[in-house]
VMD Tcl script that draws the C-alpha trace (Angstrom):
set ca {
  {17.62 -16.04 67.06}
  {14.29 -14.35 66.58}
  {16.08 -11.29 65.18}
  {17.97 -13.43 62.64}
  {14.75 -15.11 61.57}
  {13.06 -11.73 61.15}
  {15.95 -10.46 59.03}
  {15.80 -13.55 56.82}
  {12.04 -13.26 56.31}
  {12.31 -9.57 55.56}
  {14.99 -10.18 52.93}
  {12.92 -12.94 51.36}
  {9.80 -10.79 51.11}
  {11.69 -7.79 49.76}
  {13.43 -9.95 47.15}
  {10.07 -11.30 46.06}
  {8.69 -7.77 45.91}
  {11.69 -6.71 43.80}
  {11.13 -9.55 41.33}
  {7.40 -8.81 41.06}
  {7.99 -5.10 40.58}
  {10.65 -5.67 37.92}
  {8.42 -8.11 36.05}
  {5.52 -5.65 36.21}
  {7.65 -2.84 34.81}
  {8.81 -5.01 31.94}
  {5.25 -6.09 31.25}
  {3.94 -2.52 31.22}
  {6.72 -1.42 28.87}
  {6.28 -4.19 26.30}
  {2.80 -5.61 26.64}
  {0.92 -5.92 23.33}
  {-2.11 -7.95 22.43}
  {-2.28 -9.94 19.24}
  {-5.46 -8.07 18.27}
  {-3.42 -4.95 17.65}
  {-1.65 -6.73 14.79}
  {-4.69 -8.45 13.25}
  {-6.84 -7.36 10.30}
  {-10.65 -7.43 10.11}
  {-10.88 -8.46 13.76}
  {-14.68 -8.26 13.92}
  {-15.32 -10.09 10.66}
  {-16.97 -13.48 10.97}
  {-14.74 -16.23 9.68}
  {-15.98 -18.64 6.99}
  {-18.79 -16.28 6.01}
  {-19.10 -14.40 2.72}
  {-19.14 -10.61 2.80}
  {-20.27 -8.51 -0.12}
  {-18.07 -5.58 -1.16}
  {-20.44 -2.72 -1.95}
  {-17.95 -0.26 -3.46}
  {-16.96 -1.80 -6.77}
  {-13.92 -0.62 -8.66}
  {-14.67 1.92 -11.40}
  {-11.18 2.64 -12.87}
  {-12.14 6.16 -13.93}
  {-9.78 7.95 -16.31}
  {-8.38 11.34 -15.26}
  {-6.40 14.11 -17.00}
  {-2.72 13.23 -16.98}
  {-3.32 9.49 -17.31}
  {-1.39 7.52 -19.90}
  {-3.39 5.01 -21.92}
  {-2.18 2.18 -24.12}
  {-4.83 1.40 -26.73}
  {-4.89 -1.51 -29.16}
  {-7.53 -2.26 -31.78}
  {-8.02 -5.83 -33.03}
  {-10.14 -7.23 -35.84}
  {-10.58 -10.32 -37.99}
  {-9.21 -8.08 -40.77}
  {-5.78 -6.98 -39.43}
  {-5.24 -4.57 -42.31}
  {-8.27 -2.52 -41.34}
  {-6.94 -1.70 -37.86}
  {-3.39 -0.71 -38.83}
  {-4.17 3.04 -38.91}
  {-5.50 2.89 -35.32}
  {-2.55 1.14 -33.68}
  {0.46 3.27 -32.93}
  {2.65 0.25 -32.30}
  {1.59 -1.46 -35.51}
  {2.34 1.68 -37.50}
  {5.73 2.02 -35.89}
  {6.66 -1.62 -36.39}
  {5.49 -1.73 -39.99}
  {7.45 1.38 -40.90}
  {10.52 0.23 -38.97}
  {10.39 -3.23 -40.48}
  {9.91 -1.90 -43.98}
  {12.89 0.39 -43.55}
  {15.06 -2.44 -42.24}
  {14.03 -4.77 -45.01}
  {14.71 -2.11 -47.57}
  {18.14 -1.22 -46.19}
  {19.36 -4.70 -45.20}
  {17.44 -6.77 -47.71}
  {16.95 -9.58 -45.22}
  {13.81 -10.77 -43.55}
  {15.18 -11.74 -40.13}
  {15.51 -8.08 -39.15}
  {11.73 -7.96 -38.89}
  {11.88 -9.86 -35.62}
  {14.41 -7.42 -34.20}
  {12.20 -4.49 -35.14}
  {9.22 -6.08 -33.42}
  {11.20 -6.74 -30.25}
  {12.45 -3.16 -30.14}
  {8.96 -1.76 -30.71}
  {7.35 -3.83 -27.96}
  {9.88 -2.54 -25.43}
  {8.92 1.06 -26.19}
  {5.16 1.21 -25.94}
  {3.67 4.51 -27.02}
  {0.79 5.78 -24.94}
  {-1.95 8.36 -25.33}
  {-1.75 11.18 -22.81}
  {-5.07 12.40 -21.48}
  {-4.87 16.17 -21.88}
  {-6.08 18.77 -19.40}
  {-9.33 19.12 -21.32}
  {-9.95 15.39 -20.81}
  {-9.37 14.28 -24.41}
  {-6.83 12.17 -26.29}
  {-5.76 12.52 -29.90}
  {-6.66 9.21 -31.53}
  {-5.58 8.29 -35.09}
  {-8.20 9.04 -37.77}
  {-10.93 9.78 -35.21}
  {-9.16 12.88 -33.93}
  {-10.00 14.31 -30.51}
  {-11.72 11.69 -28.35}
  {-13.15 12.29 -24.84}
  {-11.54 10.10 -22.19}
  {-11.56 11.81 -18.77}
  {-14.35 10.79 -16.39}
  {-14.96 7.65 -18.46}
  {-14.09 4.21 -17.15}
  {-11.73 1.94 -19.05}
  {-14.68 -0.18 -20.18}
  {-16.65 2.89 -21.28}
  {-13.78 4.18 -23.41}
  {-13.37 0.76 -25.05}
  {-17.07 0.66 -25.90}
  {-17.03 4.25 -27.16}
  {-14.14 3.60 -29.54}
  {-15.71 0.37 -30.80}
  {-19.01 2.09 -31.54}
  {-17.34 4.92 -33.44}
  {-15.16 2.61 -35.52}
  {-18.26 0.66 -36.58}
  {-20.54 3.69 -37.02}
  {-18.01 5.49 -39.22}
  {-17.37 2.26 -41.16}
  {-13.66 2.03 -40.47}
  {-13.74 -1.45 -38.90}
  {-16.65 -3.87 -39.02}
  {-15.77 -5.96 -35.97}
  {-13.37 -4.01 -33.75}
  {-12.17 -5.21 -30.35}
  {-10.56 -2.38 -28.40}
  {-8.29 -2.95 -25.41}
  {-7.37 -0.03 -23.16}
  {-4.74 -0.28 -20.42}
  {-3.82 2.33 -17.84}
  {-0.03 2.58 -17.91}
  {0.58 5.05 -15.08}
  {-1.13 3.15 -12.25}
  {1.21 3.90 -9.41}
  {0.74 4.45 -5.71}
  {3.15 5.41 -2.94}
  {3.26 3.63 0.43}
  {5.05 5.40 3.28}
  {5.22 5.20 7.04}
  {5.40 2.05 9.16}
  {5.72 -0.61 6.47}
  {8.67 -2.93 5.99}
  {9.55 -1.59 2.54}
  {8.21 1.94 1.83}
  {8.19 2.53 -1.90}
  {6.36 3.72 -4.98}
  {4.51 0.86 -6.65}
  {4.10 0.67 -10.42}
  {1.27 -1.72 -11.16}
  {0.48 -3.51 -14.39}
  {-3.26 -3.55 -14.77}
  {-6.17 -1.37 -13.79}
  {-6.95 -2.51 -10.26}
  {-5.17 -2.72 -6.90}
  {-6.52 -3.10 -3.36}
  {-5.03 -1.49 -0.28}
  {-4.26 -4.92 1.17}
  {-2.38 -5.85 -2.02}
  {-0.35 -2.64 -1.88}
  {0.63 -3.30 1.73}
  {1.57 -6.89 0.88}
  {3.84 -5.64 -1.93}
  {5.59 -3.47 0.67}
  {6.16 -6.32 3.11}
  {3.09 -5.57 5.26}
  {2.75 -3.12 8.16}
  {5.46 -3.39 10.81}
  {4.72 -4.22 14.44}
  {5.01 -0.48 15.09}
  {2.29 0.54 12.62}
  {-1.32 1.33 13.45}
  {-3.65 -0.91 11.53}
  {-6.66 0.98 12.83}
  {-5.58 4.36 11.43}
  {-4.18 4.16 7.90}
  {-4.53 7.34 5.82}
  {-5.04 7.37 2.06}
  {-4.33 10.71 0.40}
  {-6.49 10.87 -2.72}
  {-6.39 13.63 -5.31}
  {-9.69 14.51 -6.94}
  {-9.49 17.34 -9.47}
  {-7.26 19.92 -7.78}
  {-7.94 18.91 -4.16}
  {-6.30 16.27 -2.00}
  {-8.55 14.48 0.49}
  {-7.20 12.41 3.41}
  {-9.34 9.31 4.01}
  {-8.92 7.37 7.25}
  {-9.12 3.58 7.09}
  {-9.49 1.10 9.95}
  {-8.07 -2.14 8.59}
  {-9.10 -3.96 11.75}
  {-12.79 -3.40 11.11}
  {-14.91 -5.29 8.60}
  {-16.41 -1.93 7.62}
  {-13.20 -1.27 5.70}
  {-14.47 -3.67 3.02}
  {-17.07 -1.00 2.19}
  {-14.54 1.84 2.23}
  {-13.87 3.88 -0.92}
  {-10.20 3.06 -0.29}
  {-10.56 -0.70 -0.46}
  {-9.72 -0.26 -4.15}
  {-6.95 2.25 -4.71}
  {-6.91 4.96 -7.36}
  {-3.86 5.88 -9.43}
  {-1.55 8.29 -7.60}
  {-2.96 7.48 -4.16}
  {-0.54 7.91 -1.24}
  {-0.88 5.49 1.67}
  {0.48 6.57 5.04}
  {0.72 4.13 7.94}
  {0.86 5.96 11.25}
  {3.25 4.72 13.98}
  {1.60 3.35 17.09}
  {2.19 4.59 20.63}
  {4.88 1.98 21.14}
  {6.95 3.50 18.33}
  {6.13 7.09 19.27}
  {7.28 6.53 22.83}
  {10.21 4.28 21.97}
  {12.81 6.97 22.47}
  {10.96 8.16 25.56}
  {11.05 4.66 27.04}
  {14.73 4.32 26.22}
  {15.33 7.50 28.19}
  {13.40 6.05 31.13}
  {15.40 2.83 31.28}
  {17.93 4.44 33.67}
  {14.95 5.41 35.86}
  {13.78 1.80 35.94}
  {17.29 0.67 36.85}
  {17.50 3.33 39.51}
  {14.19 2.16 40.96}
  {15.39 -1.44 40.99}
  {18.63 -0.43 42.71}
  {16.66 1.55 45.28}
  {14.44 -1.44 46.04}
  {17.50 -3.66 46.32}
  {19.05 -1.18 48.71}
  {15.89 -1.26 50.79}
  {16.15 -5.03 51.13}
  {19.48 -4.47 52.84}
  {18.63 -1.35 54.80}
  {15.32 -2.47 56.34}
  {16.75 -5.49 58.19}
  {19.54 -3.34 59.61}
  {16.99 -0.77 60.76}
  {14.90 -3.45 62.42}
  {17.98 -4.85 64.15}
  {18.94 -1.39 65.41}
  {15.45 -0.81 66.79}
  {15.43 -4.14 68.56}
  {18.87 -3.45 70.04}
  {17.72 -0.19 71.54}
}
mol new
graphics top color blue
foreach p $ca { graphics top sphere $p radius 0.5 }
foreach p [lrange $ca 0 end-1] q [lrange $ca 1 end] { graphics top cylinder $p $q radius 0.2 }
display resetview
């Protein structure tokens, strides 16, 4: 009777040990804390934080600029607007050939769909109507607008010009552990790293938020810049605002790197579990044998 009781107790303890061991293995293989998926973990909530690095939208060789000049006297700015010149000539040709006025609207629609841009040449200049060669590289968008306005007034072409400059080739590439890796084409002159990640469906659960790399080209050199999106110090990073042609790479975390390795070890875990189960049957028999002898 005592032997039967001992066997029963042994089986019960070994079964409990098996369950605990199995649960521990599963926990070790899949345990993740929510902090690993959070952004700006150390930032105080409900408190304002100043961003020191402001966006400068500097123009570089190879950029494509769309420039429009406005004035209270529309006739005075016609020579400086590529689109206006194109539409006026196209509309005049249509009116002359067709002899009807409604074709003007069609010409405008076609012209708007095919915006012509100024290419910043390798020497940093653009060829602007009437003014000729104009420096653009290393200037900000605002600086170029002010420069063109001053020249148009100083050279008495337009008395009250308003110049709008748009960067048309603002694109960045996002690769690595994001839900939708892609090249982003952005309308406008400013984009944050958080916005770029949001446009790609955010970082996956397998991506490292504490080690995101931004590849930034300056002149002829490419510089990798590491960003920790979990730290509030990222708000002061030069990569908080992206530059045109930046490449963002999200590194996989250890869970993803070892995923295939863990899959290979699953048979080992099963083998261990089977071994423990076998022990729960073997030990009582061994004890019974010892007691018999």
